C-alpha positions in Angstrom: -99.4 77.0 190.1 -98.1 80.5 190.8 -94.5 81.7 191.6 -93.8 85.0 193.3 -90.3 86.5 194.0 -90.4 87.9 197.6 -86.8 89.2 198.0 -83.5 89.4 196.1 -79.8 89.8 197.0 -77.6 90.0 193.9 -78.3 86.8 191.9 -79.9 85.1 194.9 -83.6 85.3 195.3 -86.3 84.1 197.7 -89.7 83.2 196.5 -93.0 81.5 197.1 -94.7 78.8 195.0 -98.5 78.4 195.5 -100.0 75.1 194.4 -103.6 74.1 194.3 -103.3 72.4 197.6 -100.1 73.8 199.2 -97.7 76.6 199.4 -93.9 76.4 199.9 -91.1 78.9 200.1 -88.0 78.8 197.9 -85.3 77.8 197.9 -86.7 74.6 199.5 -85.4 71.2 200.5 -87.8 68.6 199.1 -87.7 65.2 200.8 -87.2 62.4 198.3 -90.0 59.9 198.1 -88.8 57.9 195.0 -91.5 55.2 195.3 -94.1 57.4 196.9 -92.7 57.2 200.4 -89.9 59.0 202.2 -87.8 56.3 203.9 -87.6 56.1 207.7 -90.2 58.8 208.4 -94.0 58.9 208.3 -96.1 61.2 206.3 -97.5 62.6 209.6 -94.0 63.5 210.8 -93.2 65.2 207.5 -96.3 67.3 207.8 -95.5 68.2 211.4 -92.0 69.3 210.5 -93.6 71.7 207.9 -92.8 70.1 204.6 -95.4 70.8 201.9 -93.7 69.5 198.8 -92.0 66.1 198.3 -90.5 64.3 195.3 -91.5 61.2 193.5 -89.8 59.3 190.6 -92.0 58.6 187.5 -89.8 55.8 186.2 -89.7 53.9 189.5 -93.4 54.4 190.2 -94.4 53.3 186.7 -92.5 50.0 187.2 -93.5 49.5 190.8 -96.3 49.6 192.0 -97.5 50.6 188.5 -99.8 53.1 186.9 -103.0 51.0 187.2 -102.6 50.5 191.0 -102.0 54.2 191.6 -104.9 55.2 189.4 -107.2 52.7 191.2 -106.1 54.2 194.5 -107.4 57.6 193.4 -104.1 59.1 192.2 -100.7 59.6 193.7 -101.9 61.8 196.6 -104.3 59.2 197.8 -101.9 56.4 197.2 -99.2 57.9 199.4 -101.6 59.6 201.9 -100.1 63.0 201.3 -102.6 65.9 201.0 -100.0 68.5 199.8 -97.9 69.0 196.7 -95.9 66.3 194.9 -93.3 66.9 192.3 -92.4 64.0 190.0 -89.8 64.0 187.2 -90.5 62.9 183.7 -88.6 59.7 184.0 -86.4 60.8 181.1 -83.2 60.9 183.2 -83.2 57.1 183.3 -82.6 57.2 179.5 -79.1 58.2 180.4 -78.4 56.8 183.9 -79.6 53.3 182.8 -78.3 53.6 179.2 -77.2 49.9 179.2 -80.9 48.9 179.3 -82.1 51.5 176.8 -82.7 51.5 173.0 -83.4 54.9 171.3 -86.0 55.3 168.6 -87.5 58.4 166.9 -90.9 57.7 168.6 -89.5 57.3 172.1 -87.3 55.2 174.4 -87.5 51.5 174.7 -86.1 50.4 178.0 -85.7 47.1 179.9 -86.9 47.1 183.5 -84.0 46.9 186.0 -86.3 44.7 188.1 -87.3 41.9 185.8 -85.9 42.6 182.3 -89.3 43.3 180.7 -89.5 45.8 177.9 -91.4 49.1 178.0 -91.9 52.1 175.7 -91.6 55.7 176.9 -93.2 58.0 174.3 -91.8 61.4 173.5 -94.0 64.5 174.1 -93.9 68.2 174.2 -91.3 70.3 172.4 -88.9 67.3 171.8 -91.6 65.3 170.0 -92.7 68.3 168.0 -89.3 69.8 167.2 -87.3 69.4 164.1 -84.8 66.9 165.5 -85.7 63.3 166.2 -85.4 62.2 169.8 -82.6 59.8 169.0 -80.4 62.7 167.8 -81.3 64.8 170.8 -80.4 62.1 173.3 -77.2 61.2 171.4 -76.1 64.9 171.5 -76.8 65.1 175.2 -74.8 61.9 175.8 -71.9 63.4 173.8 -71.9 66.5 176.0 -72.2 64.4 179.2 -69.3 62.2 178.2 -67.2 65.2 177.3 -67.8 66.8 180.7 -67.1 63.5 182.5 -63.8 63.2 180.6 -62.8 66.7 181.8 -63.8 65.7 185.3 -61.8 62.5 185.3 -58.7 64.3 184.0 -58.9 67.0 186.6 -59.7 64.6 189.4 -57.2 61.9 188.8 -54.7 63.4 186.3 -55.5 62.7 182.7 -58.0 59.9 183.2 -55.9 57.6 185.4 -57.4 55.8 188.3 -60.8 57.6 188.4 -61.4 56.8 184.7 -60.6 53.2 185.4 -63.0 53.1 188.4 -65.8 54.5 186.2 -65.2 51.8 183.6 -65.3 49.1 186.3 -68.6 50.2 187.8 -71.0 47.3 188.3 -74.2 47.4 186.3 -77.2 45.3 185.3 -77.6 43.3 182.1 -80.5 41.2 180.8 -79.7 37.9 179.1 -82.4 35.8 177.3 -81.5 32.1 177.1 -82.0 30.3 173.7 -84.9 27.9 173.5 -82.4 25.0 173.3 -79.9 26.3 175.7 -77.0 24.2 176.6 -77.4 25.6 180.2 -80.9 24.2 180.6 -81.0 22.0 183.7 -78.0 23.8 185.2 -78.4 25.7 188.6 -78.1 29.4 188.7 -75.1 28.8 191.0 -73.1 28.0 187.9 -73.7 31.6 186.7 -73.0 33.2 190.1 -69.3 33.0 189.8 -66.7 35.7 189.2 -68.7 38.4 191.0 -72.0 37.8 189.1 -75.3 38.0 190.9 -78.6 36.9 189.4 -81.1 39.6 190.7 -84.2 38.3 188.8 -85.4 35.4 186.7 -88.4 35.6 184.3 -90.0 32.3 183.2 -93.2 32.2 181.2 -94.0 35.7 182.2 -93.6 35.1 185.9 -90.9 37.2 187.6 -88.8 35.9 190.5 -86.7 38.4 192.4 -83.4 37.1 193.9 -84.0 33.5 192.9 -82.4 30.7 194.8 -78.9 29.7 193.6 -80.1 26.1 193.2 -82.9 27.1 190.8 -82.4 25.1 187.5 -82.3 27.2 184.3 -84.6 26.4 181.4 -84.7 27.4 177.7 -86.1 30.9 177.1 -85.5 32.0 180.7 -84.6 35.7 181.1 -81.9 36.4 183.6 -81.1 39.8 185.0 -77.4 39.8 186.0 -75.5 42.3 188.1 -71.7 42.6 188.0 -68.7 44.4 186.4 -68.7 44.9 182.6 -66.0 42.2 182.2 -67.8 39.7 184.3 -71.0 40.3 182.5 -69.4 39.8 179.1 -68.0 36.5 180.3 -71.2 35.3 181.8 -73.3 36.3 178.8 -70.9 34.4 176.5 -71.3 31.3 178.7 -75.1 31.6 178.8 -75.6 32.0 175.0 -73.2 29.3 173.9 
């Protein structure tokens, strides 16, 4: 990859990035293909418009369709039928945006899939892995800075926290709950959980994942439920499921 500055105007600059299989001018708008496809438009149309660089998301592609399938298809370009450049992120942003499903360790990030609740390990690499500070301390420091900036934003937006801060606290989210082997809820329908704004987005039983299970599905011991709702509703549902 080669980057060349073609023109400047004060702090602004225009440039050109040359990849092995494409060239694009900067600044550039890159269509977002989170799961290896840009929604509502074909690859042929993107090519005809003139795009030569599109985005993918490592985290989402890893979970679905999965690394093995992409590798068997001959790589990301063959999988998505795109002959030009693809930019993918590291997947590290989800360590913050999905922090409710993440555990930090010195050797990496252990996260639960937002799809089925399965656990995965993302290993550290590069400077973070080789640097003097363990990853857990690096991530915690970034979180502290993020929360500090969010606090300032809330205060300026809504007046010292106020309504906006309360809205942030009330944002719906996902939570994974594993039922005990001898659960008191065994034999009860999922509908008994789907109260007070709770939605069961997935059920994992004996390693088999079911997305959006029917409300009349009967629960069993050691089921894993992926719930979606407000923090308060999730707390209440989790207490009921683990009793």
